[in-house]
VOTITOR-677024 format. One record per residue: x, y, z of N, C-alpha, C in turn; residue in one letter. Coordinates in steps of 0.1 Angstrom, whole numbers. Example, Ala and Ser with C-alpha at 12.3 -4.5 7.8 and 13.67 -1.06 7.14 Angstrom:
# residues 2
n.X n.Y n.Z ca.X ca.Y ca.Z c.X c.Y c.Z residu
132 -57 78 123 -45 78 132 -33 78 a
128 -22 71 137 -11 71 129 0 79 s
This chain:
# residues 59
n.X n.Y n.Z ca.X ca.Y ca.Z c.X c.Y c.Z residu
751 1543 1302 765 1540 1299 774 1547 1309 x
771 1560 1312 779 1567 1322 778 1561 1335 x
766 1557 1339 764 1551 1352 772 1538 1353 x
773 1530 1343 780 1517 1343 795 1520 1344 x
800 1530 1337 814 1534 1338 818 1539 1352 x
809 1547 1358 811 1552 1372 811 1540 1382 x
802 1531 1380 802 1519 1389 815 1511 1387 x
819 1510 1375 832 1503 1373 844 1509 1380 x
844 1523 1379 855 1530 1386 854 1528 1401 x
841 1529 1407 839 1527 1421 844 1513 1425 x
841 1503 1418 846 1489 1421 861 1488 1420 x
867 1494 1410 881 1493 1409 888 1501 1420 x
883 1513 1424 888 1521 1435 888 1513 1448 x
877 1507 1450 875 1499 1463 885 1488 1463 x
888 1481 1452 898 1470 1452 912 1476 1454 x
915 1487 1448 928 1493 1450 930 1497 1465 x
920 1503 1471 922 1507 1485 922 1495 1494 x
915 1484 1491 916 1472 1499 930 1466 1499 x
937 1467 1487 951 1462 1487 960 1469 1496 x
957 1482 1498 966 1490 1506 962 1492 1521 x
950 1487 1524 944 1490 1537 953 1484 1549 x
959 1473 1548 966 1467 1558 981 1470 1558 x
985 1479 1548 999 1482 1547 1003 1493 1557 x
1014 1491 1564 1018 1501 1574 1024 1513 1567 x
1025 1524 1574 1030 1537 1568 1044 1536 1563 x
1053 1529 1570 1067 1527 1565 1068 1520 1552 x
1060 1509 1550 1060 1502 1538 1053 1510 1527 x
1042 1517 1530 1035 1525 1520 1044 1536 1515 x
1053 1542 1523 1061 1553 1519 1075 1549 1514 x
1079 1537 1516 1092 1532 1512 1093 1531 1496 x
1106 1532 1492 1109 1530 1478 1116 1517 1477 x
1110 1506 1472 1116 1493 1472 1129 1492 1463 x
1130 1500 1453 1141 1499 1444 1143 1513 1438 x
1156 1517 1435 1158 1530 1430 1150 1533 1417 x
1147 1523 1409 1140 1525 1397 1125 1525 1398 x
1120 1523 1411 1105 1522 1413 1101 1533 1423 x
1089 1538 1421 1084 1548 1430 1077 1541 1442 x
1074 1549 1453 1067 1544 1464 1053 1541 1460 x
1046 1534 1469 1032 1529 1466 1022 1541 1464 x
1023 1552 1471 1013 1562 1470 1014 1570 1457 x
1026 1571 1451 1027 1579 1439 1018 1575 1428 x
1018 1562 1423 1009 1558 1413 994 1559 1417 x
991 1556 1430 978 1557 1435 973 1571 1433 x
981 1581 1437 978 1595 1435 975 1599 1421 x
984 1594 1412 982 1597 1398 969 1591 1392 x
966 1579 1396 953 1573 1392 941 1581 1397 x
942 1585 1409 931 1592 1415 929 1606 1408 x
940 1612 1406 940 1626 1399 934 1624 1385 x
939 1615 1377 935 1613 1363 920 1610 1363 x
916 1601 1372 902 1597 1372 893 1609 1376 x
897 1616 1385 889 1628 1390 888 1638 1379 x
899 1643 1374 899 1654 1365 896 1651 1351 x
900 1640 1346 898 1636 1332 886 1629 1329 x
882 1620 1338 871 1611 1335 858 1615 1342 x
858 1616 1355 846 1619 1363 841 1633 1361 x
850 1642 1361 845 1657 1360 839 1660 1347 x
844 1654 1336 840 1658 1323 829 1648 1318 x
826 1638 1325 815 1628 1321 802 1632 1326 x
800 1642 1335 787 1645 1340 780 1656 1332 x
């Protein structure tokens, strides 16, 4: 079960990075609207939560 979850996270992570791969730095860092954050902020939160809450404690 843990292996299947880990593989699912790997697949999801790969898809997230693929979406951002061709994005230039200016777009990646820009804030498109005052009510929205830049692209890297939610990506950083997802990575942090996955790392600390899920992967670290599931081994």
